[in-house]
N, C-alpha and C positions, 0 to 999 in steps of 0.2 A: 338559373339552375346551375350553370357551371360555376358561378361564384360561390354557391352554397356547398358544392361537392367537397371541398377540403374539410368542412365541419360535419358533414353528414356521416353518421355511423349507423347503418341499417340494423345492426345487432343491438343498438342501444348503448348509451354511455354507461360506464361503470359507476356504481353507486359510491357515495362517499364512505371512507373508512371511519371507524369509531373515533379516531383522533381528530379528523377533520370535522366530524359531526359535533364532537364535544366543543370544538373551538367556535362553532356557530351558535351554541346555546347561550342565550343572554343571561346575565346575572339574575339572581333570585331563583334560578333553576339550574339543574345539573343533569348531564346525560346519565340515564339509568341503564337498565339491562334491556336486551332485545326481547320482544314479545314472541316467545316460541321460536320458530324458524322463519318468521316473517321478516319483512323489511321495516317493521315498525319498532321503534325504541320507546321506552318509557322516559318521562321526565320526572325528576324528583326535586322536591323543594329543599330548603336548607335544613329541614328537620329529617330529611331522608325518606319522607313519605311520598308515595306516588302521586304526582300532581297533574300529569297529562301525557301527551304522546308527541313524538317527533318522527316524521316520515318524509320520504321523497315521493313525489306524485307519480313518477313514471312507472314504477312496478305496479301501482294500484290503479292508475287510470291512464293508460298509454294512448291518449287521444292524439291523433296526428295533427300537426300544425300545417301551415301552408307549404313547408319544405318537405312534408311527408314524415318528418321525425317528431316525436312528442316533445312538448315543452316540459322540462323536468324542474319542479319547484320543491323547495324544502319548506315543509309546513310544521309549525309548532302549535299545538292545540291543547287546551286544558281539559279536564275531565267533564266539564259542563258544555263543551262544544264551542268555547270561545277561542278564536284564533289569536294566538300570542304573537306570531310573526310569520311572514311568508317571504322567502328569498328565492331568487333565480339561481339554480345550479348550472343548467346549460340549456341552450335552445338554438334553433337554426332558422328563426323567422327572418326572411329576407329583408323586410322593411326595417328591422333593427340592426341586422348584421351589416348591411351595406347601404343603409339609407339614413334613418333618423339617428342612429347611434344607440348605445345601450342605456343611456341615462333615463329617457322617458319610460322605458319598460321597467327599470328598477324602481322608479318613482311610482309607477302604477301599482305595483304589488304591495307598497307600503300602506295602501289604503285598507288592507284587510286587518291590520292590527286592531284588536279590540272588538271586531265584528263577531257575531255568533253565526254558526252554520244554520241555525234555526231561523235567522232573519231571511226575508225575501230580498235578495240583492240582484240588481241588474247593472249592466255597464251602459253609461251614457246618461247625462243629466238632461231632463226635459227643458225646453226653453221656458225660463221663468222659474218661479218658486213652487215647489211641490208641497201641497197641503192636502188635507182630507183624511178619510178614514183608512186609507190603505197603509199597510206597514212596510211598503216597498222602500228599500234603501238603494240609492244610486251611487255608483262608483264612477269617477271621472275617467273617461276613456282617453285615448291618445289619438290626436288628429292624424289622419292618413293611415292609422294602424288599428282601426276599430275591429276588424276581423281577428287579428292576432291577439289582441287583449281579451276579446270575448272567448277565444279558445283557451287562453290562460285562465280566465275566470271559470270556465266550465271544468277545467282540469283541477283547479283548487277545490271546488265544491265536490266534484266526483271523488277525489282521493279522500277528502275529509269525511265525506258521508260514508265511504267504505270503512274507514277506521271507526267512525262513530257507531255504525250498525254492529260491527263485530266486537269491538273492544269495549264499547261503553254500553251497548244495549243487548249484546249477545245474539243479534240477529244474523242469520246466515247471509253471506255475501257471494258465495260461489260454491258450486255452480247453481245458478237460478234455473227455473223451468224454461226450457227452450221449445220452440214450435216442433211438434212431432211431424216430420216430413212424410211419414208413412200413413198418417191418419187421413182418411179420405171420406168426405161426405158430399153429397150432391145438394148444395144449398143455393137458394135464390136470395136476393136482397130482402124480400119479404120474410124469408126464414130468419135472416139475421136480425131483423127488427123484432119479430115475434119472440125470439129467444133472448133478446136483450144483448146480443152481440154488437149490433149497431144501435147506438142510443142517441135519441134526439133531445136537445135541451133548447127551449125557446124562451127568450126574454123580450117582452114587448117594450115599446117606447114608454108606455105608461109605467111599467115596472122600473125601468131605468130612471125615469123621472122621479119616482118615489125615493130611490136611493140618494138622489141629489137634492131632495126636498129640504127647504129651509137652510140651504147652504148658499154661498155666493155664486155657485154655478147652476142654480136651478133654472135660470132663464137663458143659459148659454147653448142650448140645443134647440133651434127653431123647429127642426123636423120632428123631434120628440113631442113638442108642444102642439104642432099642427096635426100630426097623425098618431095619436096615442095608441091605437090598436094595431099598428103595423109593427113588424119585427125589428127590434134593435139587434138582437142576436138570434139566429136560427141555426144552431150548431149540431152537427152530426159527429160522433166520435166512434171510430172503428179501429181496432187493433188488427192490422193486416199482415202480421207476421206468419200465422198459420196458412199454409197453401190453400186449404179448403175455404177459408174466409176470403183470401185474396181473389180466388177464382170467381167468387160471387160479386166482386166489386170492379175488377179491372178487365180491360180487353186483352187480347193475346199479346200484342206488342208491349203493353205496359207490364204484363206478367213477366215477360222475358227480361225487361229492364229491372224489375224488382228482384227477380231471381239472381241476376248478375250482381246487383247491389248487395244482396245477402250472402253471396258467395265470397265476396271480398271483405264483408263486415259481418261475419257469422254470429257475433255476439250482440248485434244491434237489434232492437225491437222497433219496427216501423209502426207508427200510429198516424192514421189518416184523420184530418180534421176538415170539415166542410162547413162553411158559413154562408147561409142564404140571406142573412140580414145585413145591417149596415156596419157592423163592427169591423169586419175585414181581416181579423186574426192578427195582422202585424201592422206596424206603423210605416210611414213613408221612409223612415231612416233605417229600416231593417236591411241587413246585409245577408245575402244567401250563404248557406253552409255555416251559419253561426247560431247562437242562442236566440230564439225569438224574444223580442223585447216586451210583448204584451201577453205572453203565455208562460205559465210556470206549472210545476207539478210537485206533489208531495206524497210520500208513502211512509207509513209508520212514523209520522211526525218529522221526517227528514226530507229535504228537498231532493227531487229527482232531476238530474241533469238532462235537459232536452236540447236538441240541436236539429237544425234544418237538414234534411237528408238530400236536399238539392235534386229532387226528382220531379219531373213533369209527367204525370201519369194520366191516362185517359180512362174515364169511367165508362162502364157499360150503359147502354141506353136505358132510360127510365130511372136512373139514380138521381138523387138531388143534385141540382146544378148550382154552383156558387163558388166563392173564393175558397181555394183549398190549399193545404200544405201537408206534406208528409214529414213528420218529426221522427227522430230516432233517439233512443236512449240505450245505454250499455247495460245489459243484464249482469255483467260481471261485477258491477259496483252496487248490486243490491236490488235492482228493480225486478219485481216479480209480477208479471201481468195477470196471474191467476188470483192475486189477492187485491182487495180494494185499494185504489189510489185516487187522489184528488187532483183534478185539473182546474187551474185558475186562469181566467181571462180577465184582463184589466180594462175597465171602462174609464176613458180619460176625457176630461173636459178642461178647456182653458177659459179664463176670465180676464178680460183686458186685452189691449192690443200691443202695448209696450211692456216688455218683461211681464207677461201674463202669469197669474197664479194658476197652477195646475192642480186639479182635483182628480183623485183616483178612487174608484170603487172596485172591489174584487168580486167577481162572479165565480163561484166554486161549484164544480160538478164532480160526482163520483163515478168511477168506471172500474170494471174488471172483466176479464175474459174467462170463459168456461175452461176448467182444467183439462177437459177431455182433448183439447187441441194441443196440449203441451206434454212434454215428458221431462222429468227431472232425473239427472244422473244420481245414482246412489252415492251418498257421502255421509260422513259422520257429522251430525249437527254440532257445531262448536259449542263449547260450554259458555253459559252466560258468565259475566264477570262475577256474579254472586256465587255461582257453582264453582268457578275456578278458585275463588277465595276460600271456600269451605274445603274443597279437596286438597288445596295446596297446604292447608294447615291441619289436616285430619288428625295426625298423630298428636299435635299440640292440643287439639280440641278434646281428644280422649283424656289426655293427661290433666288438663285443667278441670275438665268435668269430674274426673275421679278425685282429684285433689280437693275440690270444693265440696263434693258430696261427702267424702270421708270426714272433712272438718265439720260439716253440718251435722252428720250423724253423731260424731263425738260430742259436740256441744249439746245435742238434743238428749242423748241417752246417758252419757257419762260425764256430765258437766261437773258434778260434785267430786267425782273421782279425780278428774283432771285438775281441778282447783286445789285438791288436797294433797297433790304430789309434793314431796319435800322440796324439790328444786323447780317448782312450777314457774316461778318468775324467770329463771334462766332459760327454761324450756320454751317459754312464750317468746322471749327475745330471739332465740335461735330459730323458732318457727317464722317469726316476722322477717328475719334476715333471708331465709330461704324463699319466703313468699315474695319479698321485694325483688330478689334476683330472678325468680321464675316468672311471676306474673308481671312484674314491673319491667325490668330491663330486658329480659329475654322475650317474654310474650307480648310486651307493649299493651298490657291489659289494664292500665291505669284508667279507671272510669273518670269521666269529666262531665261537667254541666253542659258542655257543647252538645253532647248527645241528647240530653233532655230538652234543651232549647230547640235543637234541630227537629226533634220529633214533634214538639209543640207547634212549630211553624208549619211542618208538613201536614199535621192534622187540621189546623185552621184553614189551610189553603187546599184541603182535599187532595193532597199529593200522596204518592206511594211512599211507604216506609221501607222499601226494598234496599235503600241505602244502608240500613243497619246491617245487612248481610255482608257488606264489604269488609266488616271487621267481626267475623264470627267468634274470635277469641274473647273479645270484650262482651259480645252479645250473650255468651254463655254465662259470664259473670253477672251481667245485668239480670238474666233470668233468675239465678239463684238469689240475688239481692232482693229483687222484687217479691219473691216468695217469702224471703226471710222477714219482710215487714210484718207478715201475719203472726209470726212467733216471737221474734226478738226486737223488732223495730230497727233503728239505725245501727245498733251495735254490731251486728254480724259483719257488715261491710267496714264501718269506720274502725272497728276494733281489730279486725282480722285480715281484711282483704285489700286495704288501701295502702299501696306502696309508699305514698307520700306521708300518710299518717304514721306508718311504721318508722319512717325516717325521723319524724318528729319525736316519736317515742324513744328511738335510739339515743338521740341527743340528751333527752331527759335521763335516760339510764346511765349514760356516760357521765353526766354531771353529778349524779348521785355517787358513782364510783370515785369520782375525783373529789368528793366532799364539798361540792359547790352547793350553796344554799339556794333553794328554789323559792320564789315568791309565792305566797299563798294569797290569792285575791280575795278580799272580803266578800261575803255572800251578797251584800247589797250591790256592790260594784260589779261583781261577777254576773248577777242577774241581768243588769243593764247591758254589759258588754256582749253577752250572748245574743242579744237582739240585733247586733250589727249584721250578722251573717244573713238574717232574714231581709234586712233592708237591701243588702247587696244583691240577694237573689231576686227581689222585686225589681230592682233597677235593671238587672240583666234581662229579665223576662220582658220588661217594658221595651228595652232596646230591640229585642227580637221582633216585636210587633211593629214598632214605629221608627226605629233607626238601626236596621240590621247592618248597615255599613260600618257603624261604630262598634259593633259587637266584637269584631276581630281584635280590636285594641283592648277593650275593657275586660274581655275574658281572660286576659293575661294576669288578672288578679289571682287566678289559679296558677301556682308555680309548677304545676304538674309537668307541663311540656318541657320546661327547662331541666328539671331534676330527673325525670323518668324517661320521657320520650327521647330527648337529645343527650341525656347524661352530661349536662352542663356545657355542651358544645353549642353556645349561642352568643349573642352580643353581650357585652360586659354588663349592661344595665339589667338584663334579665337574670344573669347569673348572680349579680349582687343582690337583687331583690330576693331571689330564692335562698341564698345563703344567709341573709339577714333573718329570715323566718326560722331557719335551723338554729342559728345562734340564739335567737330569742327563746327557742324551745328548751335551751339549757337552763333558763331562769324562770320561765312560765310554762308549765307542763302542757304540751300540745296547744300552745297559744293560738296558732293559726286555725287548727281544727275546731277549737271551741268557740272562737269569736269571729272569725272572718270567712271561713270556707263556705261558699254558696252551695257547693255540692252537699256539704254536711247539712245545710239548712233544708235542702230538698229531701235528704234522707230522713231528717227529723220529722218533716211533714208526712213523708211516706210511713213513718213509724206510727202515725195515728191509726193505721189499720191493725195494729197489734191486738190480738184477741185474748192474751193472757199476761199476767205478771209472772215472769219466769225466774225472778230472783227470790229465793225463800226468805221469809221474815219471821221473827218471833214477836210475841206480845211485848217483850221488853225493848225491842228495837225502837229507838227514838224516844220512848217514854222515860226510860231510866238509863238506857245505854246509848252512847253516842260514838262508840269506837269506829264503826264503819263510816259514819259521816265525817269523822275527823281524818280518817286515812284516805278517803276518796279524793284522788288528785283532780278529779273533774268537777267537784262540787255537785255531783249528780244525786247525792243523798241528802234530803232535807233534814232539819233537826227533828222533825216529827217522825223520822224513820221512813217516810215515803220515798220511793225511788222515782226520780225524774227521768223516765225512760227516753225522752227526747234528747237528753244530754248524756245518756249512758253509753260508754264505748265498749262494754262487755269485756273489761279487763279481768273480771272474776275475782278481784282482790277481796271484795266483800263476801263472796261465796267461800273463799278460802278461810276467812275469819269465822264465818257462820259454821263451817264444818269442823273447825279445829277446837277440840275440847281444851287445849292448852292456851288458847288465845281468846275465844269468845267469852266475855265476862259472865253471862248467864250460865254457860256450861261450867265455867270454873267454880262458881258458887255452888252449883248443884253437886259437883265433885267433892267440894269441901263440906257438903251437908248443910250449908247455910241457906236459909230462905232469903228471897229477894225482898227484904223488908224496907231497906232505906237506900238513899242515894249514895251514902258514903262508902258502903262496901263496894258498889260498882265503880265509883270514881277511883278507888284505890287500885282496882284491877286494871282499869283503862289506862291509868298513868303508868303502871308497872305490870303489864300482863305476864311477864316472865315469872312473877311470883306466884 
């Protein structure tokens, strides 16, 4: 203890400043902004998007080590709960400070890299090879320092779970319901059983044998085979935090011991387990005051950190007699005893004598305590991440909603007026510039096929679609676009709301102003080239189902991230690829949009929901007049005059011609009082409409 005093700081060590935190962030990620006034920082990827969280464990889970001071660890975790890295900031564990040295401890924490907090992890590898149905993951401990590394393990999980509950799932982490010390009931153990406060779970030898049936361990438990009806596990679970419950379980001396324990650990919830069967609750290698190696708990899908309370308590006469242990968990890191939680006990068998293979089966039981024994301090429920995303961009959501709504109303009711404006083409380009700046670069509302494929995968796996709410700005645009399928098809988005499509159109407009000749793809070749985007869409959809790991690479066929999301601040090959498409757009009008864009293919398929033909046509269109077909830069008007709406980008050029009495050949002939008798009169007007 004297050797540890120079390092011991009862007030806790100061947290790392932003500069030192940033220095510890590994490449591919950068330090973002702090989350509110907490000690949690965001991690952002190279695109500037939030990708995870960085935090020190001590403020979140100040679990005392053997020196009395917490082990402070720096934890990096992505938004899916995968641990990116764990480092030691400081500690006072005697075995490492003045015994084994620091290297083994630092090596131990490297094992968390790539692990998920949703995995069931324990410290210590069983003798032999672990196999079987259990999802348990084992971390190599440190010889002679098992207790210290288990405390570190508990610290990592407790801190990570606290962040996951509040930042990733929006669940409250503090203050959790605490035992109501003023609540008094005269209860007997029979009352606890009758009210479900003390719950019994029995697993017979026959049942445990069935779990190992047809496995290599089915004959490795002679007792289970010889006495099938006897108990393998006869478990009682009782939350003894509330005084009224504890009085129905322990004698007076044990109550005093429990009261003293709770006075120095007021945030711990003690849980009593009693086993009258053969399981025994812990293994022979179990170290007191650490995490039990055969017991785990989960609440809300997240692990609950359990630790031996190191209490030897005496039960009242008449209570079940057996192997017992009092576990404790910290309510400050999210455990709520009044809501359902799951307790898992592991059944372990070994096959073979030399380097035996170890089989594990999980026995899961649910428990909760009545809310009347607890009181919760009043506090504001933290916003869920989805709520925070919406409220954080509320003004932007009003703006984009109003912007798109006004555009939709204008195109619905005043389409002919808009297309007939004298400088319509220049006004359209100006609108697309403003849209690209507002929706694209400012709002980051460039829609992508990633959303479509992510939604498809979530639906097929019966997962929640709540991830869509993390980007409410894009979600509003998606809502308008999906509704627009019923009226316009793909044109509303591709022609007016796609920032990258607008950039393609800019380059074509600039090329025209520079007098550059644009290539007109022949109709036959154009028809075949347009099928490429559907093949790409099918390929990406197949990858989503069967090779999702490859999707991150192949989705880069969309240059949206490069040009809109990152504004060309990426690796050179991404920038080169994106610029090549813009350059090509100067010679082949919207070449990417028409032939390659998989999102455009999805929009075209969605356009099959269209309920009406919204482009006006005359009897002469296509039969004797080909002006609109000749001028359509998308080849979306067939020679028959029919509009191919799945390829129409709603540029309204044909609507402009249709409404202009000085341009539309049929209207010109009517003005001149000439009947539409022959092809030659129309051809003369088409070639030289100004006449």
